[in-house]
C-alpha positions in Angstrom: 70.2 2.5 61.4 68.6 3.0 64.8 67.5 6.6 65.1 68.2 8.5 68.3 65.3 7.7 70.7 64.4 9.9 73.7 63.9 7.6 76.6 64.3 9.9 79.7 65.7 7.0 81.7 69.1 8.3 82.6 70.1 9.6 86.0 69.3 13.2 86.8 72.9 14.2 86.2 72.9 12.6 82.7 74.8 9.5 83.8 73.8 6.3 82.0 71.5 4.4 84.2 71.1 0.6 84.6 68.1 1.0 82.3 70.2 2.7 79.6 72.7 0.0 79.8 70.1 -2.8 79.5 68.4 -1.0 76.6 71.5 -0.6 74.6 72.7 -4.1 75.4 69.4 -5.4 73.9 69.7 -3.1 70.8 73.2 -4.3 70.2 71.9 -7.8 69.7 69.1 -6.6 67.3 70.8 -6.4 63.9 71.2 -2.6 63.3 74.1 -1.4 61.2 74.5 1.7 63.3 73.0 2.6 66.7 72.7 6.2 67.8 72.2 7.1 71.4 69.4 9.4 72.6 70.2 13.1 72.5 73.1 13.8 74.9 73.7 17.1 76.5 77.0 18.8 75.5 76.7 21.2 78.5 74.9 20.8 81.9 72.9 23.9 80.9 71.9 22.4 77.6 69.3 20.1 79.1 65.9 20.2 77.6 64.0 17.5 79.5 64.2 15.5 82.7 66.6 12.5 82.9 68.3 13.5 79.6 71.3 11.4 78.6 74.6 13.4 79.1 78.1 13.6 77.6 79.1 17.0 79.1 81.3 15.6 81.9 84.2 13.1 82.2 82.0 11.6 85.0 79.8 10.3 82.2 82.7 8.3 80.6 82.3 5.0 82.5 78.7 4.6 81.5 79.3 5.8 77.9 82.2 3.3 77.6 80.0 0.4 78.7 77.4 1.3 76.1 80.0 1.7 73.3 81.5 -1.6 74.2 78.2 -3.4 74.2 77.3 -2.0 70.8 80.7 -2.9 69.4 80.5 -6.4 70.8 77.1 -6.8 69.2 78.5 -6.1 65.8 77.0 -2.6 65.1 78.6 0.8 64.7 77.8 3.4 67.3 77.3 7.2 67.6 76.4 9.6 70.3 73.8 12.2 69.3 75.1 15.6 70.5 72.4 18.0 71.6 71.9 21.5 73.1 68.4 22.7 73.9 69.1 26.3 72.8 66.2 28.6 73.7 64.2 25.5 74.9 66.7 24.5 77.5 64.6 23.8 80.5 65.3 25.8 83.7 63.2 23.5 85.9 65.8 20.7 85.4 68.9 23.0 85.3 68.8 24.2 81.8 70.0 27.6 80.8 68.0 29.0 77.8 70.4 30.1 75.0 68.4 31.8 72.3 69.8 33.1 69.0 67.5 36.1 69.3 66.5 38.4 72.1 62.8 38.1 71.0 62.4 34.4 71.4 62.3 34.0 75.2 60.7 36.9 77.2 63.3 38.5 79.4 66.3 36.6 78.1 68.9 38.2 75.8 70.4 36.6 72.8 73.6 34.7 73.6 76.8 36.6 72.8 79.5 35.6 70.3 81.6 34.4 73.2 78.8 32.2 74.4 78.3 30.7 70.9 82.0 29.9 70.8 81.9 28.3 74.2 78.9 26.1 73.1 80.6 25.3 69.9 83.7 24.1 71.8 81.4 22.1 74.1 80.1 20.2 71.1 83.7 19.5 70.1 84.7 18.4 73.6 81.7 16.1 73.8 82.7 14.5 70.5 86.2 13.9 71.9 84.6 12.3 74.9 82.6 10.0 72.7 85.7 9.0 70.8 87.5 8.3 74.1 84.6 6.2 75.3 85.0 4.0 72.1 82.1 5.2 69.9 82.6 5.2 66.2 81.3 8.7 65.8 78.8 11.3 66.7 75.6 12.7 65.2 75.3 16.5 65.4 71.6 17.4 66.2 70.6 20.1 63.8 66.9 19.4 63.8 63.5 20.3 65.4 64.4 23.9 66.5 67.2 22.9 68.9 70.2 25.3 69.0 71.8 24.6 65.6 68.4 24.4 63.8 67.4 27.6 65.7 70.4 29.5 64.4 69.6 28.3 60.8 66.1 29.7 61.0 65.5 33.3 59.9 62.3 33.2 62.1 64.3 32.4 65.3 67.5 34.2 64.4 67.4 37.9 63.9 71.1 38.5 64.7 73.1 41.2 62.8 76.6 39.7 63.6 78.5 37.0 61.8 76.0 34.4 63.0 72.9 36.0 61.6 71.5 37.5 58.4 72.6 35.6 55.3 72.2 31.8 55.0 76.0 31.5 55.2 76.0 33.4 58.5 73.1 31.5 60.0 74.7 28.2 59.0 78.1 29.2 60.4 77.5 27.8 63.9 76.7 24.4 62.5 79.6 24.4 60.1 82.1 25.5 62.8 80.8 22.6 65.1 81.2 20.0 62.3 84.6 21.3 61.1 85.8 21.5 64.7 84.8 17.9 65.4 86.6 16.8 62.3 89.8 18.6 63.3 89.7 17.3 66.8 88.7 13.7 66.2 90.4 13.0 62.8 89.2 11.6 59.5 88.3 8.1 60.7 85.8 9.3 63.3 82.3 9.3 61.8 80.3 12.6 61.8 76.6 12.5 61.1 74.2 15.5 60.9 70.6 15.2 61.8 68.7 17.8 59.8 65.0 18.8 59.7 63.9 20.9 56.7 60.5 22.2 57.8 58.8 24.0 60.7 60.5 26.3 63.1 60.8 28.9 60.4 63.2 26.9 58.3 63.2 27.4 54.5 63.3 24.3 52.3 65.2 26.0 49.6 67.9 27.2 52.0 68.1 23.8 53.7 68.7 22.3 50.3 71.4 24.8 49.4 73.4 24.3 52.7 73.1 20.6 52.3 74.4 20.7 48.8 77.4 22.7 50.1 78.0 20.2 52.9 77.8 17.3 50.4 80.2 19.0 48.0 82.8 19.7 50.7 82.2 16.2 52.2 82.1 17.8 55.7 80.1 14.9 57.1 80.0 11.1 56.6 76.2 10.8 56.6 73.1 13.0 56.6 70.2 11.9 58.8 67.1 13.6 57.2 64.6 13.8 60.0 61.1 14.1 58.5 57.8 13.7 60.3 56.8 11.5 57.4 59.3 10.1 54.8 56.6 10.3 52.2 55.8 14.0 52.7 55.1 16.1 49.7 56.0 19.8 49.3 52.8 21.9 49.2 54.0 25.3 48.1 56.9 27.0 46.4 59.2 26.0 43.6 59.3 22.3 44.7 55.6 22.0 45.1 54.4 18.5 44.3 57.7 16.8 44.8 58.5 14.6 47.8 60.7 16.4 50.4 63.1 13.4 50.2 63.5 13.6 46.4 64.8 17.2 46.7 67.8 15.8 48.7 68.3 12.5 47.0 68.8 14.2 43.7 71.8 16.3 45.1 75.3 15.0 44.2 76.5 13.7 47.5 80.1 12.5 46.7 81.2 10.2 49.5 78.4 11.3 51.9 75.6 8.8 52.7 72.0 9.9 53.0 69.3 8.3 55.2 65.8 9.3 56.2 63.5 8.8 59.2 59.8 9.3 59.4 57.0 6.7 59.8 59.0 3.7 58.5 57.0 0.8 60.0 57.5 -2.0 57.5 60.1 -3.8 55.5 58.3 -2.8 52.4 58.5 0.9 53.2 62.2 0.6 54.0 62.8 -1.0 50.7 60.9 1.7 48.8 63.0 4.4 50.4 66.2 2.6 49.3 64.8 2.4 45.8 64.0 6.2 46.0 67.7 6.9 46.5 68.5 6.6 50.2 71.6 4.8 51.3 70.0 3.7 54.6 66.9 4.2 56.6 66.5 5.2 60.2 64.1 3.2 62.4 62.6 5.1 65.3 59.2 4.2 66.8 59.2 0.9 64.9 62.3 0.0 66.9 60.5 0.8 70.2 57.6 -1.4 69.1 59.8 -4.2 68.0 63.4 -3.9 69.3 64.9 -6.2 66.7 63.1 -4.7 63.6 66.1 -5.5 61.3 65.9 -9.2 62.2 62.1 -9.2 61.7 62.5 -7.7 58.2 65.3 -10.1 57.4 63.1 -13.1 58.3 60.0 -11.6 56.5 60.5 -8.8 54.0 56.7 -8.0 54.3 57.1 -7.5 58.1 54.7 -4.8 59.4 55.0 -3.1 62.8 52.3 -3.8 65.4 49.4 -1.4 65.2 49.4 1.5 67.8 48.4 2.0 70.5 50.1 -0.9 72.3 49.7 -1.8 75.9 52.3 -0.9 78.5 52.7 -4.7 79.2 53.6 -5.2 75.5 56.4 -2.6 75.9 57.6 -4.2 79.1 57.9 -7.5 77.4 59.9 -5.7 74.6 62.5 -4.5 77.1 61.4 -1.0 77.9 61.9 0.3 81.4 59.0 2.0 83.4 60.9 5.3 82.8 60.9 4.8 79.0 57.2 3.7 79.0 56.3 6.9 80.9 58.1 8.9 78.2 56.2 7.1 75.5 52.9 7.8 77.2 53.6 11.4 76.1 53.4 10.4 72.5 49.8 10.6 71.4 48.3 7.2 70.4 51.5 5.2 71.2 50.5 3.6 74.6 47.0 2.4 75.2 45.4 4.6 77.8 44.9 2.9 81.2 47.2 0.0 80.3 
């Protein structure tokens, strides 16, 4: 699967640009089983970075439909990643911070229950829009401290209403979004969930518990476990010494599929993760370095991604727009300085 890749190459209103269209057209011909879009705003105020991809308006539908059609014609499944910046929504580009707690952003109150319900409904409306555009599904972004992850964190969520306190309450927002999408879009529309299990005040044991419940109830079709490194080992607590991945692969998952992202740069590493219990792997930076990573691995199971940093010219030859290259310059050690 191609992981959602932040490219910052859309138009300022979130409309898919010519650069988006060209990028997804190229990806559609690169052998992925499923291609996720970059994080797409479910509300105009959800924006967290400049030129973010959008799905909050019917005006986005023509561009979305072209992308879904290109991916389908290329033989891959497709999903839009649904995103809200939460307390990190960026006012400079039109974002409206929406913190779970009144202590997270100075001078900004915690969002009300009515606002939570509105944002929940915006996630659901965005999923319907993705379905209308012809996508096979959506991936709900519950990672990296964005709004759903933020609500899950006892560090960022000190609420005393039904969306705070116990794990059940802190997970309520996420569960309502997922269940609402299922009800609105039906059983044949795929629902993925991108989950991070560390940092941002998240508790590994709690993330395991809520995942076990989601698996048991088969609320989603696949879990996208977003690790910084797929080989990470737990350094403290009851799971100390185990890999973070193993804590989730050992859970009964019924009909749900489990995949992982995190420093997967070779065919050999991808195979190891399948042997460790994953149903699929998510290719992120390796797919930027070499757009058709799946074909490279198919031709040579020992394929290894190019060493970083790479030159900007190398990325241009690989199909990246200048906007995308500018974004990648922000990743330390990815683009060779001065190139």
